[in-house]
py3Dmol code that shows the C-alpha trace and the ligand (Angstrom):
import py3Dmol

protein = """\
ATOM      1  CA  MET A   1       0.000   0.000   0.000  1.00  0.00           C
ATOM      2  CA  GLY A   2       1.141   3.513  -0.750  1.00  0.00           C
ATOM      3  CA  GLN A   3       1.230   6.484   1.529  1.00  0.00           C
ATOM      4  CA  GLN A   4      -1.946   7.312   3.409  1.00  0.00           C
ATOM      5  CA  ILE A   5      -4.009  10.208   2.181  1.00  0.00           C
ATOM      6  CA  ILE A   6      -7.123  11.521   3.916  1.00  0.00           C
ATOM      7  CA  ALA A   7      -9.955  12.379   1.528  1.00  0.00           C
ATOM      8  CA  PHE A   8     -13.028  14.419   2.504  1.00  0.00           C
ATOM      9  CA  TYR A   9     -16.037  14.038   0.285  1.00  0.00           C
ATOM     10  CA  HIS A  10     -19.816  14.146   0.299  1.00  0.00           C
ATOM     11  CA  GLU A  11     -21.816  13.041  -2.718  1.00  0.00           C
ATOM     12  CA  ASP A  12     -24.208  15.962  -2.287  1.00  0.00           C
ATOM     13  CA  MET A  13     -21.473  18.232  -3.611  1.00  0.00           C
ATOM     14  CA  LYS A  14     -22.629  16.815  -6.941  1.00  0.00           C
ATOM     15  CA  LYS A  15     -26.113  18.281  -6.503  1.00  0.00           C
ATOM     16  CA  HIS A  16     -25.031  21.776  -7.462  1.00  0.00           C
ATOM     17  CA  TYR A  17     -25.441  21.963 -11.239  1.00  0.00           C
ATOM     18  CA  MET A  18     -25.167  24.844 -13.691  1.00  0.00           C
ATOM     19  CA  GLY A  19     -26.842  23.343 -16.750  1.00  0.00           C
ATOM     20  CA  LYS A  20     -26.073  21.000 -19.624  1.00  0.00           C
ATOM     21  CA  SER A  21     -23.718  23.261 -21.516  1.00  0.00           C
ATOM     22  CA  HIS A  22     -21.610  24.084 -18.457  1.00  0.00           C
ATOM     23  CA  LEU A  23     -18.437  22.050 -18.094  1.00  0.00           C
ATOM     24  CA  GLU A  24     -18.079  22.547 -14.331  1.00  0.00           C
ATOM     25  CA  THR A  25     -20.111  19.377 -13.920  1.00  0.00           C
ATOM     26  CA  PRO A  26     -20.779  16.883 -11.134  1.00  0.00           C
ATOM     27  CA  VAL A  27     -19.018  14.127 -13.083  1.00  0.00           C
ATOM     28  CA  ARG A  28     -15.708  15.875 -12.406  1.00  0.00           C
ATOM     29  CA  LEU A  29     -15.927  14.667  -8.822  1.00  0.00           C
ATOM     30  CA  ASP A  30     -16.678  11.090  -9.903  1.00  0.00           C
ATOM     31  CA  ILE A  31     -13.570  11.162 -12.080  1.00  0.00           C
ATOM     32  CA  LEU A  32     -11.338  12.392  -9.249  1.00  0.00           C
ATOM     33  CA  ILE A  33     -12.771   9.868  -6.804  1.00  0.00           C
ATOM     34  CA  ASN A  34     -12.411   6.932  -9.179  1.00  0.00           C
ATOM     35  CA  SER A  35      -8.851   7.817  -9.992  1.00  0.00           C
ATOM     36  CA  LEU A  36      -8.027   8.031  -6.300  1.00  0.00           C
ATOM     37  CA  LYS A  37      -9.703   4.667  -5.648  1.00  0.00           C
ATOM     38  CA  GLN A  38      -7.735   3.050  -8.449  1.00  0.00           C
ATOM     39  CA  SER A  39      -4.434   4.636  -7.431  1.00  0.00           C
ATOM     40  CA  GLU A  40      -1.630   3.166  -5.347  1.00  0.00           C
ATOM     41  CA  PHE A  41      -2.518   5.428  -2.407  1.00  0.00           C
ATOM     42  CA  ASP A  42      -3.994   4.127   0.814  1.00  0.00           C
ATOM     43  CA  VAL A  43      -6.979   6.463   1.137  1.00  0.00           C
ATOM     44  CA  LYS A  44      -8.852   7.104   4.358  1.00  0.00           C
ATOM     45  CA  TRP A  45     -12.279   8.372   3.250  1.00  0.00           C
ATOM     46  CA  ILE A  46     -14.189  10.754   5.501  1.00  0.00           C
ATOM     47  CA  LYS A  47     -17.718  11.944   4.805  1.00  0.00           C
ATOM     48  CA  ALA A  48     -17.592  15.725   4.700  1.00  0.00           C
ATOM     49  CA  LYS A  49     -19.846  17.813   6.914  1.00  0.00           C
ATOM     50  CA  GLN A  50     -21.254  21.206   6.072  1.00  0.00           C
ATOM     51  CA  GLY A  51     -19.233  24.186   7.201  1.00  0.00           C
ATOM     52  CA  LEU A  52     -20.707  26.675   9.636  1.00  0.00           C
ATOM     53  CA  GLU A  53     -21.813  30.193   8.805  1.00  0.00           C
ATOM     54  CA  GLU A  54     -18.916  31.388  10.993  1.00  0.00           C
ATOM     55  CA  ASP A  55     -16.483  29.570   8.705  1.00  0.00           C
ATOM     56  CA  VAL A  56     -17.849  31.501   5.755  1.00  0.00           C
ATOM     57  CA  PHE A  57     -17.751  34.759   7.731  1.00  0.00           C
ATOM     58  CA  SER A  58     -14.062  34.206   8.484  1.00  0.00           C
ATOM     59  CA  VAL A  59     -13.358  35.220   4.861  1.00  0.00           C
ATOM     60  CA  HIS A  60     -16.623  36.548   3.405  1.00  0.00           C
ATOM     61  CA  SER A  61     -19.137  39.253   4.228  1.00  0.00           C
ATOM     62  CA  LYS A  62     -22.515  38.420   5.779  1.00  0.00           C
ATOM     63  CA  GLU A  63     -24.091  39.961   2.676  1.00  0.00           C
ATOM     64  CA  LEU A  64     -22.486  37.418   0.360  1.00  0.00           C
ATOM     65  CA  LEU A  65     -23.776  34.484   2.401  1.00  0.00           C
ATOM     66  CA  LYS A  66     -27.254  35.984   2.481  1.00  0.00           C
ATOM     67  CA  TYR A  67     -27.095  36.576  -1.260  1.00  0.00           C
ATOM     68  CA  ILE A  68     -26.049  32.997  -2.106  1.00  0.00           C
ATOM     69  CA  LYS A  69     -28.772  31.644   0.167  1.00  0.00           C
ATOM     70  CA  LEU A  70     -31.368  33.811  -1.561  1.00  0.00           C
ATOM     71  CA  ALA A  71     -30.036  33.031  -5.043  1.00  0.00           C
ATOM     72  CA  THR A  72     -30.379  29.342  -4.136  1.00  0.00           C
ATOM     73  CA  GLU A  73     -33.956  29.768  -2.895  1.00  0.00           C
ATOM     74  CA  LYS A  74     -34.868  31.610  -6.075  1.00  0.00           C
ATOM     75  CA  ALA A  75     -32.896  29.269  -8.350  1.00  0.00           C
ATOM     76  CA  PRO A  76     -32.009  29.280 -11.118  1.00  0.00           C
ATOM     77  CA  THR A  77     -30.281  32.628 -10.648  1.00  0.00           C
ATOM     78  CA  TRP A  78     -27.441  33.902 -12.828  1.00  0.00           C
ATOM     79  CA  ILE A  79     -24.909  35.485 -10.486  1.00  0.00           C
ATOM     80  CA  THR A  80     -22.551  36.309 -13.342  1.00  0.00           C
ATOM     81  CA  ALA A  81     -22.651  35.256 -17.006  1.00  0.00           C
ATOM     82  CA  ASP A  82     -20.836  32.005 -16.164  1.00  0.00           C
ATOM     83  CA  THR A  83     -22.015  31.275 -12.623  1.00  0.00           C
ATOM     84  CA  ARG A  84     -25.535  30.221 -11.692  1.00  0.00           C
ATOM     85  CA  THR A  85     -27.407  28.503  -8.898  1.00  0.00           C
ATOM     86  CA  ASN A  86     -29.765  25.582  -8.696  1.00  0.00           C
ATOM     87  CA  LYS A  87     -31.713  24.725  -5.570  1.00  0.00           C
ATOM     88  CA  TYR A  88     -28.751  22.873  -4.021  1.00  0.00           C
ATOM     89  CA  THR A  89     -26.016  25.431  -4.602  1.00  0.00           C
ATOM     90  CA  TYR A  90     -25.883  26.797  -1.066  1.00  0.00           C
ATOM     91  CA  TYR A  91     -25.922  23.302   0.438  1.00  0.00           C
ATOM     92  CA  SER A  92     -23.186  21.976  -1.892  1.00  0.00           C
ATOM     93  CA  ALA A  93     -21.074  25.089  -1.325  1.00  0.00           C
ATOM     94  CA  MET A  94     -21.374  24.670   2.457  1.00  0.00           C
ATOM     95  CA  LEU A  95     -20.247  21.041   2.118  1.00  0.00           C
ATOM     96  CA  ALA A  96     -17.225  22.247   0.139  1.00  0.00           C
ATOM     97  CA  VAL A  97     -16.454  24.769   2.895  1.00  0.00           C
ATOM     98  CA  GLY A  98     -16.794  22.077   5.576  1.00  0.00           C
ATOM     99  CA  ALA A  99     -14.647  19.594   3.628  1.00  0.00           C
ATOM    100  CA  SER A 100     -11.898  22.204   3.252  1.00  0.00           C
ATOM    101  CA  LYS A 101     -11.957  23.229   6.905  1.00  0.00           C
ATOM    102  CA  HIS A 102     -11.875  19.661   8.211  1.00  0.00           C
ATOM    103  CA  ALA A 103      -9.253  18.579   5.695  1.00  0.00           C
ATOM    104  CA  ALA A 104      -7.025  21.417   6.913  1.00  0.00           C
ATOM    105  CA  LEU A 105      -7.434  20.373  10.551  1.00  0.00           C
ATOM    106  CA  ALA A 106      -6.980  16.660   9.822  1.00  0.00           C
ATOM    107  CA  SER A 107      -3.853  17.231   7.773  1.00  0.00           C
ATOM    108  CA  PHE A 108      -2.312  19.418  10.438  1.00  0.00           C
ATOM    109  CA  ASN A 109      -3.250  17.172  13.360  1.00  0.00           C
ATOM    110  CA  GLU A 110      -2.389  13.862  11.733  1.00  0.00           C
ATOM    111  CA  LYS A 111       0.535  15.110   9.631  1.00  0.00           C
ATOM    112  CA  LYS A 112      -0.883  13.548   6.505  1.00  0.00           C
ATOM    113  CA  ILE A 113      -1.701  14.926   3.109  1.00  0.00           C
ATOM    114  CA  ALA A 114      -5.442  15.614   2.935  1.00  0.00           C
ATOM    115  CA  VAL A 115      -7.668  16.206  -0.054  1.00  0.00           C
ATOM    116  CA  ALA A 116     -10.932  18.124   0.051  1.00  0.00           C
ATOM    117  CA  LEU A 117     -12.819  16.937  -3.032  1.00  0.00           C
ATOM    118  CA  THR A 118     -14.648  20.195  -3.419  1.00  0.00           C
ATOM    119  CA  ARG A 119     -17.403  21.338  -5.711  1.00  0.00           C
ATOM    120  CA  PRO A 120     -18.241  24.108  -6.378  1.00  0.00           C
ATOM    121  CA  PRO A 121     -14.663  25.401  -6.584  1.00  0.00           C
ATOM    122  CA  GLY A 122     -13.680  28.543  -4.685  1.00  0.00           C
ATOM    123  CA  HIS A 123     -10.559  30.509  -5.636  1.00  0.00           C
ATOM    124  CA  HIS A 124     -12.341  33.245  -7.635  1.00  0.00           C
ATOM    125  CA  ALA A 125     -14.773  34.079  -4.798  1.00  0.00           C
ATOM    126  CA  THR A 126     -13.793  37.356  -3.112  1.00  0.00           C
ATOM    127  CA  GLU A 127     -14.927  38.690   0.252  1.00  0.00           C
ATOM    128  CA  ASN A 128     -18.086  40.135  -1.301  1.00  0.00           C
ATOM    129  CA  ALA A 129     -18.616  38.403  -4.622  1.00  0.00           C
ATOM    130  CA  ALA A 130     -19.210  34.994  -6.173  1.00  0.00           C
ATOM    131  CA  MET A 131     -17.838  34.580  -9.714  1.00  0.00           C
ATOM    132  CA  GLY A 132     -15.999  32.251 -12.075  1.00  0.00           C
ATOM    133  CA  PHE A 133     -18.009  29.137 -10.977  1.00  0.00           C
ATOM    134  CA  CYS A 134     -17.050  29.915  -7.342  1.00  0.00           C
ATOM    135  CA  PHE A 135     -19.387  30.807  -4.453  1.00  0.00           C
ATOM    136  CA  PHE A 136     -17.357  30.522  -1.236  1.00  0.00           C
ATOM    137  CA  ASN A 137     -13.577  30.467  -1.152  1.00  0.00           C
ATOM    138  CA  ASN A 138     -12.703  26.998   0.121  1.00  0.00           C
ATOM    139  CA  ALA A 139      -8.934  27.492   0.104  1.00  0.00           C
ATOM    140  CA  ALA A 140      -9.242  30.748   2.050  1.00  0.00           C
ATOM    141  CA  VAL A 141     -11.481  29.086   4.648  1.00  0.00           C
ATOM    142  CA  ALA A 142      -8.920  26.285   5.040  1.00  0.00           C
ATOM    143  CA  ALA A 143      -6.076  28.770   5.533  1.00  0.00           C
ATOM    144  CA  LYS A 144      -8.091  30.879   7.964  1.00  0.00           C
ATOM    145  CA  THR A 145      -8.999  27.766   9.964  1.00  0.00           C
ATOM    146  CA  LEU A 146      -5.320  27.026  10.535  1.00  0.00           C
ATOM    147  CA  LEU A 147      -4.552  30.617  11.536  1.00  0.00           C
ATOM    148  CA  LYS A 148      -7.447  30.737  13.969  1.00  0.00           C
ATOM    149  CA  GLU A 149      -7.667  27.240  15.388  1.00  0.00           C
ATOM    150  CA  LYS A 150      -4.013  26.240  15.324  1.00  0.00           C
ATOM    151  CA  GLY A 151      -2.510  29.647  15.983  1.00  0.00           C
ATOM    152  CA  LEU A 152      -0.318  29.506  12.898  1.00  0.00           C
ATOM    153  CA  ASN A 153       1.357  32.617  11.539  1.00  0.00           C
ATOM    154  CA  LYS A 154       2.602  31.422   8.174  1.00  0.00           C
ATOM    155  CA  VAL A 155       0.342  29.528   5.816  1.00  0.00           C
ATOM    156  CA  LEU A 156       1.121  29.070   2.150  1.00  0.00           C
ATOM    157  CA  ILE A 157      -1.493  28.953  -0.599  1.00  0.00           C
ATOM    158  CA  TYR A 158      -0.021  27.323  -3.726  1.00  0.00           C
ATOM    159  CA  ASP A 159      -2.349  27.922  -6.662  1.00  0.00           C
ATOM    160  CA  ILE A 160      -1.540  26.008  -9.853  1.00  0.00           C
ATOM    161  CA  ASP A 161      -4.866  26.467 -11.649  1.00  0.00           C
ATOM    162  CA  ASN A 162      -4.758  27.864 -15.203  1.00  0.00           C
ATOM    163  CA  HIS A 163      -6.567  30.954 -13.885  1.00  0.00           C
ATOM    164  CA  TYR A 164      -5.470  33.474 -11.289  1.00  0.00           C
ATOM    165  CA  GLY A 165      -7.031  32.894  -7.843  1.00  0.00           C
ATOM    166  CA  ASN A 166      -8.141  36.512  -7.603  1.00  0.00           C
ATOM    167  CA  GLY A 167     -10.515  35.831  -4.722  1.00  0.00           C
ATOM    168  CA  THR A 168      -7.892  34.182  -2.539  1.00  0.00           C
ATOM    169  CA  ALA A 169      -5.323  36.860  -3.335  1.00  0.00           C
ATOM    170  CA  SER A 170      -7.695  39.695  -2.492  1.00  0.00           C
ATOM    171  CA  ILE A 171      -8.782  38.106   0.793  1.00  0.00           C
ATOM    172  CA  PHE A 172      -5.170  37.867   2.017  1.00  0.00           C
ATOM    173  CA  PHE A 173      -3.754  40.870   0.160  1.00  0.00           C
ATOM    174  CA  LYS A 174      -2.991  42.845   3.313  1.00  0.00           C
ATOM    175  CA  THR A 175      -1.508  40.145   5.522  1.00  0.00           C
ATOM    176  CA  ASP A 176       1.851  38.380   5.723  1.00  0.00           C
ATOM    177  CA  LYS A 177       0.283  35.492   7.657  1.00  0.00           C
ATOM    178  CA  VAL A 178      -0.744  33.925   4.368  1.00  0.00           C
ATOM    179  CA  LEU A 179       1.637  33.818   1.432  1.00  0.00           C
ATOM    180  CA  THR A 180      -0.462  33.516  -1.715  1.00  0.00           C
ATOM    181  CA  THR A 181       1.374  32.268  -4.787  1.00  0.00           C
ATOM    182  CA  SER A 182      -0.147  31.741  -8.201  1.00  0.00           C
ATOM    183  CA  ILE A 183       1.234  30.613 -11.526  1.00  0.00           C
ATOM    184  CA  HIS A 184      -1.336  31.193 -14.219  1.00  0.00           C
ATOM    185  CA  CYS A 185      -2.069  32.029 -17.818  1.00  0.00           C
ATOM    186  CA  ASP A 186      -1.332  35.601 -18.939  1.00  0.00           C
ATOM    187  CA  PRO A 187      -4.229  37.738 -17.633  1.00  0.00           C
ATOM    188  CA  TYR A 188      -4.315  39.658 -20.935  1.00  0.00           C
ATOM    189  CA  GLU A 189      -5.505  36.410 -22.498  1.00  0.00           C
ATOM    190  CA  CYS A 190      -7.248  34.540 -19.687  1.00  0.00           C
ATOM    191  CA  TYR A 191      -9.976  34.947 -17.105  1.00  0.00           C
ATOM    192  CA  PRO A 192     -10.185  36.834 -14.719  1.00  0.00           C
ATOM    193  CA  GLY A 193      -8.107  39.545 -16.454  1.00  0.00           C
ATOM    194  CA  VAL A 194      -6.080  40.375 -13.354  1.00  0.00           C
ATOM    195  CA  GLY A 195      -3.138  38.676 -11.637  1.00  0.00           C
ATOM    196  CA  PHE A 196      -0.262  40.761 -12.955  1.00  0.00           C
ATOM    197  CA  PRO A 197       3.149  40.548 -11.256  1.00  0.00           C
ATOM    198  CA  ASN A 198       2.877  44.075  -9.870  1.00  0.00           C
ATOM    199  CA  GLU A 199      -0.043  42.995  -7.621  1.00  0.00           C
ATOM    200  CA  ILE A 200       2.270  42.141  -4.762  1.00  0.00           C
ATOM    201  CA  GLY A 201       0.085  42.803  -1.713  1.00  0.00           C
ATOM    202  CA  SER A 202      -0.210  45.906   0.444  1.00  0.00           C
ATOM    203  CA  GLY A 203       0.279  47.017   4.050  1.00  0.00           C
ATOM    204  CA  ASP A 204       1.580  44.102   6.152  1.00  0.00           C
ATOM    205  CA  GLY A 205       1.037  41.870   3.138  1.00  0.00           C
ATOM    206  CA  ILE A 206       3.387  43.676   0.815  1.00  0.00           C
ATOM    207  CA  GLY A 207       5.540  41.141  -1.028  1.00  0.00           C
ATOM    208  CA  HIS A 208       3.251  38.295   0.064  1.00  0.00           C
ATOM    209  CA  ASN A 209       1.165  37.912  -3.077  1.00  0.00           C
ATOM    210  CA  ILE A 210       3.310  36.345  -5.764  1.00  0.00           C
ATOM    211  CA  ASN A 211       1.873  36.354  -9.278  1.00  0.00           C
ATOM    212  CA  VAL A 212       3.657  34.585 -12.078  1.00  0.00           C
ATOM    213  CA  PRO A 213       1.792  34.772 -15.371  1.00  0.00           C
ATOM    214  CA  THR A 214       3.010  32.529 -18.178  1.00  0.00           C
ATOM    215  CA  PRO A 215       2.478  33.058 -21.905  1.00  0.00           C
ATOM    216  CA  VAL A 216      -0.561  31.368 -23.463  1.00  0.00           C
ATOM    217  CA  TYR A 217       0.074  27.801 -24.556  1.00  0.00           C
ATOM    218  CA  SER A 218       3.165  27.491 -22.361  1.00  0.00           C
ATOM    219  CA  ASN A 219       4.486  23.931 -22.342  1.00  0.00           C
ATOM    220  CA  ASN A 220       5.901  21.998 -19.388  1.00  0.00           C
ATOM    221  CA  ASN A 221       9.385  23.457 -19.666  1.00  0.00           C
ATOM    222  CA  ASP A 222       8.280  27.079 -19.833  1.00  0.00           C
ATOM    223  CA  TRP A 223       5.769  26.665 -16.999  1.00  0.00           C
ATOM    224  CA  LEU A 224       8.148  24.736 -14.742  1.00  0.00           C
ATOM    225  CA  TYR A 225      10.945  27.219 -15.383  1.00  0.00           C
ATOM    226  CA  ALA A 226       8.665  30.032 -14.195  1.00  0.00           C
ATOM    227  CA  LEU A 227       7.600  28.065 -11.126  1.00  0.00           C
ATOM    228  CA  LYS A 228      11.091  26.999 -10.177  1.00  0.00           C
ATOM    229  CA  SER A 229      12.739  30.371 -10.552  1.00  0.00           C
ATOM    230  CA  THR A 230      10.142  32.537  -8.794  1.00  0.00           C
ATOM    231  CA  ILE A 231       7.575  30.849  -6.560  1.00  0.00           C
ATOM    232  CA  ILE A 232       9.710  27.978  -5.284  1.00  0.00           C
ATOM    233  CA  PRO A 233      12.579  30.079  -3.836  1.00  0.00           C
ATOM    234  CA  VAL A 234      10.045  32.411  -2.170  1.00  0.00           C
ATOM    235  CA  ILE A 235       8.376  29.435  -0.480  1.00  0.00           C
ATOM    236  CA  GLN A 236      11.762  28.175   0.650  1.00  0.00           C
ATOM    237  CA  GLU A 237      12.546  31.482   2.280  1.00  0.00           C
ATOM    238  CA  TYR A 238       9.066  31.932   3.806  1.00  0.00           C
ATOM    239  CA  GLU A 239       9.173  28.532   5.565  1.00  0.00           C
ATOM    240  CA  PRO A 240       5.414  28.012   5.867  1.00  0.00           C
ATOM    241  CA  GLU A 241       3.913  26.043   8.751  1.00  0.00           C
ATOM    242  CA  ALA A 242       1.230  24.460   6.564  1.00  0.00           C
ATOM    243  CA  VAL A 243       0.216  24.458   2.917  1.00  0.00           C
ATOM    244  CA  ILE A 244      -3.099  24.767   1.110  1.00  0.00           C
ATOM    245  CA  VAL A 245      -2.991  23.869  -2.569  1.00  0.00           C
ATOM    246  CA  SER A 246      -5.567  25.360  -4.904  1.00  0.00           C
ATOM    247  CA  ALA A 247      -5.453  22.266  -7.054  1.00  0.00           C
ATOM    248  CA  GLY A 248      -6.767  23.169 -10.474  1.00  0.00           C
ATOM    249  CA  PHE A 249      -5.903  21.026 -13.472  1.00  0.00           C
ATOM    250  CA  ASP A 250      -7.182  23.220 -16.302  1.00  0.00           C
ATOM    251  CA  ALA A 251      -3.646  24.110 -17.381  1.00  0.00           C
ATOM    252  CA  LEU A 252      -3.603  20.731 -19.150  1.00  0.00           C
ATOM    253  CA  LYS A 253      -3.189  20.933 -22.909  1.00  0.00           C
ATOM    254  CA  GLY A 254      -6.611  20.918 -24.552  1.00  0.00           C
ATOM    255  CA  ASP A 255      -8.620  21.944 -21.495  1.00  0.00           C
ATOM    256  CA  PRO A 256     -11.743  23.638 -22.866  1.00  0.00           C
ATOM    257  CA  TYR A 257     -11.511  26.513 -20.370  1.00  0.00           C
ATOM    258  CA  GLY A 258      -7.710  26.739 -20.154  1.00  0.00           C
ATOM    259  CA  LYS A 259      -5.047  28.203 -22.423  1.00  0.00           C
ATOM    260  CA  LEU A 260      -1.869  26.433 -21.350  1.00  0.00           C
ATOM    261  CA  SER A 261      -0.309  23.274 -22.774  1.00  0.00           C
ATOM    262  CA  LEU A 262       0.905  21.117 -19.909  1.00  0.00           C
ATOM    263  CA  ASN A 263       0.917  17.351 -19.705  1.00  0.00           C
ATOM    264  CA  TYR A 264       0.712  15.132 -16.621  1.00  0.00           C
ATOM    265  CA  ASP A 265       4.430  15.316 -15.882  1.00  0.00           C
ATOM    266  CA  ALA A 266       4.192  19.036 -15.168  1.00  0.00           C
ATOM    267  CA  PHE A 267       1.880  18.311 -12.242  1.00  0.00           C
ATOM    268  CA  GLU A 268       4.177  15.662 -10.828  1.00  0.00           C
ATOM    269  CA  TYR A 269       7.106  18.077 -10.996  1.00  0.00           C
ATOM    270  CA  ALA A 270       4.992  20.859  -9.484  1.00  0.00           C
ATOM    271  CA  GLY A 271       4.185  18.588  -6.537  1.00  0.00           C
ATOM    272  CA  LYS A 272       7.776  17.512  -6.086  1.00  0.00           C
ATOM    273  CA  LEU A 273       9.142  21.063  -6.371  1.00  0.00           C
ATOM    274  CA  LEU A 274       6.702  22.197  -3.684  1.00  0.00           C
ATOM    275  CA  VAL A 275       7.514  19.411  -1.228  1.00  0.00           C
ATOM    276  CA  ASP A 276      11.245  19.811  -1.696  1.00  0.00           C
ATOM    277  CA  SER A 277      10.948  23.516  -0.892  1.00  0.00           C
ATOM    278  CA  LEU A 278       9.200  22.958   2.459  1.00  0.00           C
ATOM    279  CA  PRO A 279      10.739  22.532   5.900  1.00  0.00           C
ATOM    280  CA  LYS A 280      10.862  18.780   6.705  1.00  0.00           C
ATOM    281  CA  LYS A 281       8.154  18.882   9.371  1.00  0.00           C
ATOM    282  CA  VAL A 282       5.717  20.579   6.977  1.00  0.00           C
ATOM    283  CA  ARG A 283       6.070  18.110   4.125  1.00  0.00           C
ATOM    284  CA  LYS A 284       2.900  16.253   5.022  1.00  0.00           C
ATOM    285  CA  LYS A 285       0.928  19.225   6.296  1.00  0.00           C
ATOM    286  CA  ILE A 286      -0.502  19.778   2.851  1.00  0.00           C
ATOM    287  CA  VAL A 287      -4.170  20.151   1.970  1.00  0.00           C
ATOM    288  CA  LEU A 288      -5.523  20.005  -1.560  1.00  0.00           C
ATOM    289  CA  VAL A 289      -8.681  21.875  -2.372  1.00  0.00           C
ATOM    290  CA  ILE A 290     -10.020  21.160  -5.860  1.00  0.00           C
ATOM    291  CA  GLU A 291     -10.462  24.143  -8.175  1.00  0.00           C
ATOM    292  CA  GLY A 292     -10.738  23.873 -11.998  1.00  0.00           C
ATOM    293  CA  GLY A 293     -10.037  21.085 -14.488  1.00  0.00           C
ATOM    294  CA  TYR A 294     -12.457  20.382 -17.326  1.00  0.00           C
ATOM    295  CA  LYS A 295     -10.667  18.073 -19.714  1.00  0.00           C
ATOM    296  CA  LEU A 296     -12.502  15.088 -18.390  1.00  0.00           C
ATOM    297  CA  PRO A 297     -10.497  12.254 -19.970  1.00  0.00           C
ATOM    298  CA  ASP A 298      -7.259  13.536 -18.393  1.00  0.00           C
ATOM    299  CA  LEU A 299      -8.430  15.145 -15.166  1.00  0.00           C
ATOM    300  CA  GLY A 300      -8.001  12.082 -12.957  1.00  0.00           C
ATOM    301  CA  GLU A 301      -4.517  11.306 -14.219  1.00  0.00           C
ATOM    302  CA  ALA A 302      -3.301  14.873 -13.698  1.00  0.00           C
ATOM    303  CA  PHE A 303      -4.587  14.724 -10.123  1.00  0.00           C
ATOM    304  CA  ILE A 304      -2.809  11.431  -9.382  1.00  0.00           C
ATOM    305  CA  TYR A 305       0.444  12.602 -10.971  1.00  0.00           C
ATOM    306  CA  PHE A 306       0.342  15.694  -8.764  1.00  0.00           C
ATOM    307  CA  LEU A 307      -0.225  13.552  -5.661  1.00  0.00           C
ATOM    308  CA  ARG A 308       2.745  11.382  -6.624  1.00  0.00           C
ATOM    309  CA  GLY A 309       4.887  14.478  -6.743  1.00  0.00           C
ATOM    310  CA  LEU A 310       3.577  15.637  -3.367  1.00  0.00           C
ATOM    311  CA  THR A 311       4.235  12.312  -1.690  1.00  0.00           C
ATOM    312  CA  GLY A 312       7.870  12.457  -2.702  1.00  0.00           C
ATOM    313  CA  LYS A 313       7.587   9.731  -5.305  1.00  0.00           C
ATOM    314  CA  GLY A 314       7.810  12.106  -8.191  1.00  0.00           C
ATOM    315  CA  MET A 315      10.624  12.632 -10.604  1.00  0.00           C
ATOM    316  CA  SER A 316      13.119  15.426 -10.096  1.00  0.00           C
ATOM    317  CA  LEU A 317      13.368  18.028 -12.819  1.00  0.00           C
ATOM    318  CA  PRO A 318      15.717  17.135 -15.646  1.00  0.00           C
ATOM    319  CA  LYS A 319      18.976  19.067 -15.602  1.00  0.00           C
ATOM    320  CA  GLN A 320      18.580  20.280 -19.172  1.00  0.00           C
ATOM    321  CA  MET A 321      15.301  22.021 -19.938  1.00  0.00           C
ATOM    322  CA  PRO A 322      15.071  24.107 -23.085  1.00  0.00           C
ATOM    323  CA  VAL A 323      13.043  27.216 -22.247  1.00  0.00           C
ATOM    324  CA  SER A 324      11.604  29.672 -24.750  1.00  0.00           C
ATOM    325  CA  ARG A 325      12.730  33.280 -24.889  1.00  0.00           C
ATOM    326  CA  ILE A 326       9.265  34.592 -24.232  1.00  0.00           C
ATOM    327  CA  ALA A 327       8.933  32.441 -21.098  1.00  0.00           C
ATOM    328  CA  LYS A 328      12.239  33.793 -19.822  1.00  0.00           C
ATOM    329  CA  LYS A 329      11.035  37.319 -20.499  1.00  0.00           C
ATOM    330  CA  TYR A 330       7.770  36.818 -18.586  1.00  0.00           C
ATOM    331  CA  THR A 331       9.607  35.230 -15.680  1.00  0.00           C
ATOM    332  CA  SER A 332      12.237  37.911 -15.357  1.00  0.00           C
ATOM    333  CA  HIS A 333       9.477  40.537 -15.460  1.00  0.00           C
ATOM    334  CA  ALA A 334       7.745  38.825 -12.514  1.00  0.00           C
ATOM    335  CA  GLN A 335      11.023  38.498 -10.631  1.00  0.00           C
ATOM    336  CA  GLY A 336      11.569  42.235 -10.944  1.00  0.00           C
ATOM    337  CA  TYR A 337       8.570  42.930  -8.705  1.00  0.00           C
ATOM    338  CA  ILE A 338       9.427  40.498  -5.933  1.00  0.00           C
ATOM    339  CA  ARG A 339      13.196  40.727  -5.787  1.00  0.00           C
ATOM    340  CA  LYS A 340      12.938  43.581  -3.346  1.00  0.00           C
ATOM    341  CA  TYR A 341      11.240  41.294  -0.821  1.00  0.00           C
ATOM    342  CA  TRP A 342      12.814  37.880  -1.414  1.00  0.00           C
ATOM    343  CA  ARG A 343      16.219  36.405  -2.216  1.00  0.00           C
ATOM    344  CA  ILE A 344      15.611  35.225  -5.750  1.00  0.00           C
TER     345      ILE A 344
END
"""
ligand_1 = """\
1
ZN
Zn -9.381 27.559 -13.573
"""
view = py3Dmol.view(width=600, height=400)
view.addModel(protein, "pdb")
view.setStyle({"model": 0}, {"cartoon": {"style": "trace"}})
view.addModel(ligand_1, "xyz")
view.setStyle({"model": 1}, {"stick": {}})
view.zoomTo()
view.show()
């Protein structure tokens, strides 16, 4: 048996549904679950419970919760052009919040990698607004849980989704207690149109929001080069006490909502690079919260490859990696904004 992983799931997270033509579908969870069941990992399954209103209020306004509740009662309601409710949305979103909170606590207490199999996703949800298929910010709730309940002062959020986690970044923009890092598709070309390298945080949080956009259709080498030469050394220097991963897999080549060109190996390397950059005692205090990933035939594999990297079984980066000139240009541009705060 492989390494033990704790997985939080509730099948009612599949009840939220945004219509036939929407690719953020319930079957995505079935795919992730089946791939985990068929994998080499020894999985401890835990039925997720709903989060509490207080958990939501730790990162969102009371108005947003009220609004999502009402939009669920009056379903179907279009919250934005791409985000709508059905009559289960609030319930499913609260299960995703609960799964994320309890996964964070379980991972920290048991020193094991935990996965919150969340739907709807969360990283675009800001303090006051639902958008981009997201209602409540699951990753932010998980991070806040560790700050509040475990008294931590340094939590890392590692976002590898194709799209910038604008919600997460904005929630923690003014604090250094959460380091938010995101590698994502060029915001000039991709949703949500923000996530530029100059958005570095403010006040106490200055230098603690690391944005690394990559050119559209970046391949493994270009993407990994950007990750390795910006985000990874910052994490090493920050020395987080726990890690939340916004685990989106829509950077896979051919994803219908993504514009990058990665294959499975990139995720394995991304997992391995992360783990190798962490202090030893933090290497299992890692929580995955599921974000995007819509290329259904490949979603499960990408997820398992990433877990292999996280559990230390992954490959190390090859010594020789040809990198394009444009990727180098984007990366050095991002480095320019953070060099003042970190040794990179
Ligand atoms: Zn995404």
